[in-house]
C-alpha positions in Angstrom: 22.5 42.5 -47.9 24.2 45.2 -49.8 24.9 44.8 -53.4 29.0 44.6 -53.9 30.9 44.7 -57.0 33.7 42.3 -57.9 36.9 43.6 -59.1 40.5 41.8 -60.3 42.5 45.0 -60.3 44.2 46.7 -57.5 41.7 46.5 -54.5 43.3 50.2 -53.7 41.5 51.7 -57.1 37.7 52.3 -57.0 36.2 51.4 -60.4 33.2 53.6 -61.5 31.2 50.4 -60.5 32.0 50.2 -57.2 31.6 53.7 -56.5 27.8 53.6 -58.1 27.0 50.4 -56.1 28.2 52.1 -53.0 26.4 55.1 -53.5 23.2 52.7 -54.7 23.8 51.0 -51.3 24.3 54.2 -49.3 20.9 55.5 -51.0 19.0 52.4 -50.0 20.0 52.3 -46.5 19.2 56.4 -46.0 15.5 55.5 -47.7 15.1 52.1 -45.3 15.9 54.4 -42.5 13.8 57.4 -43.3 10.8 55.0 -44.2 11.1 53.4 -41.0 10.9 56.8 -39.2 8.3 57.8 -41.1 6.4 54.6 -40.4 6.8 55.1 -36.8 5.7 58.6 -36.7 2.7 58.0 -38.6 1.8 55.3 -36.7 2.1 56.9 -33.4 0.0 60.0 -34.6 -2.7 57.3 -36.0 -3.0 55.6 -32.7 -2.9 58.9 -30.5 -6.0 59.9 -32.7 -7.5 56.6 -31.9 -6.6 56.6 -28.3 -7.7 60.0 -27.4 -11.2 60.0 -27.8 -11.4 56.4 -26.0 -9.4 58.0 -23.1 -11.6 61.1 -23.0 -14.7 58.7 -22.7 -12.8 56.6 -19.8 -12.8 59.9 -18.0 -16.0 60.9 -18.3 -17.3 57.6 -17.4 -15.1 57.5 -14.3 -16.8 60.8 -13.4 -20.4 59.4 -13.6 -19.2 56.5 -11.3 -18.5 59.3 -9.2 -21.9 60.8 -9.1 -21.2 63.4 -11.7 -24.3 62.6 -13.9 -24.9 64.7 -17.0 -21.1 64.3 -18.1 -20.8 65.0 -21.7 -17.8 64.3 -24.1 -17.1 66.4 -27.2 -18.2 64.6 -30.5 -15.4 65.1 -33.2 -16.2 62.7 -36.2 -19.2 60.5 -37.5 -17.4 57.3 -37.2 -17.8 54.5 -34.6 -16.1 56.2 -31.8 -18.3 59.6 -32.7 -21.6 56.9 -32.3 -20.0 55.8 -29.3 -19.7 59.2 -28.0 -23.1 60.1 -29.1 -24.7 57.0 -27.1 -22.6 57.9 -23.8 -23.6 61.4 -24.2 -27.4 60.2 -24.5 -27.1 57.8 -21.6 -25.5 60.3 -19.5 -28.1 63.0 -20.0 -30.7 60.2 -19.3 -29.2 59.3 -16.1 -29.3 63.1 -15.1 -33.1 63.0 -15.9 -33.8 60.2 -14.1 -31.9 61.1 -10.9 -33.6 64.5 -11.1 -37.3 63.1 -11.3 -36.2 60.4 -8.6 -35.3 63.3 -6.4 -38.1 65.3 -7.5 -40.3 62.0 -6.6 -38.7 61.7 -3.2 -39.3 65.0 -2.2 -43.5 64.7 -3.6 -43.3 61.5 -1.2 -42.0 63.1 1.6 -44.6 66.1 1.2 -47.8 63.6 1.0 -46.7 61.5 3.7 -46.0 64.8 5.9 -49.3 66.2 5.5 -51.6 63.5 7.0 -48.8 62.7 9.6 -48.8 66.5 10.9 -52.6 66.2 11.1 -52.6 63.4 13.4 -49.5 64.5 15.4 -51.3 68.1 15.7 -54.5 66.5 17.2 -52.5 64.0 19.4 -50.2 66.7 21.0 -53.4 69.1 21.8 -55.1 65.9 23.2 -52.2 65.1 25.4 -51.5 68.9 26.6 -55.5 69.2 27.7 -55.8 71.8 24.9 -58.3 70.0 23.5 -61.1 67.6 24.4 -61.6 64.5 22.9 -64.6 64.1 20.6 -65.9 61.8 18.1 -65.1 64.3 15.4 -61.7 64.7 16.1 -61.1 60.7 16.7 -62.7 60.3 13.4 -60.5 62.9 11.7 -57.3 61.5 12.9 -58.7 57.9 11.7 -59.0 59.2 8.2 -55.8 60.9 8.2 -54.2 57.5 9.2 -56.2 55.1 6.7 -54.8 58.4 4.5 -51.3 57.6 5.4 -51.7 54.0 5.2 -53.0 54.4 1.7 -50.3 56.4 0.8 -47.7 53.7 2.0 -49.4 50.8 0.3 -48.8 53.0 -2.6 -45.4 53.3 -2.3 -44.8 49.7 -1.6 -46.6 49.0 -4.8 -44.5 51.4 -6.8 -41.2 49.8 -5.1 -42.3 46.3 -6.1 -43.5 47.6 -9.6 -39.6 49.4 -9.7 -38.0 46.4 -8.9 -39.9 44.2 -11.4 -41.7 41.8 -8.6 -45.1 42.9 -8.9 -47.2 40.2 -10.0 -50.8 41.0 -12.1 -54.0 39.6 -11.3 -56.1 39.8 -14.8 
């Protein structure tokens, strides 16, 4: 692949053309090696620039999978990776809000269920200890609280069916 000259004279004497060709060959070889090294360096930098945001998204996704809801990633660009990071951040924030709302709803349900149950338990304990004599009014209050508790449980079941998509609607 190297350019060579053809000499008809003494092989030990180099002509100007041979020296020139040897230098051109050396310059071509040096340029090719330098071009390959620059291409490798630029390719590595480009690959790192593309994979770094993906690795950051992967780490954040793993954090969310382990329960660290609300994890955010830095958005450094407006290209497809930036849009992906923005969508990821929105999803993560929505998950965190949803989880907080679920916790609040669970606490509210527990409180709402505990209130009528406490009334019923208080009356039954007082009746069983003999500290309160049974009367129609007491039994009526206990019955009302039990019905209230039953309605709350039915509402919770309906909410659960609606949440799972199994609730049928009757028009």
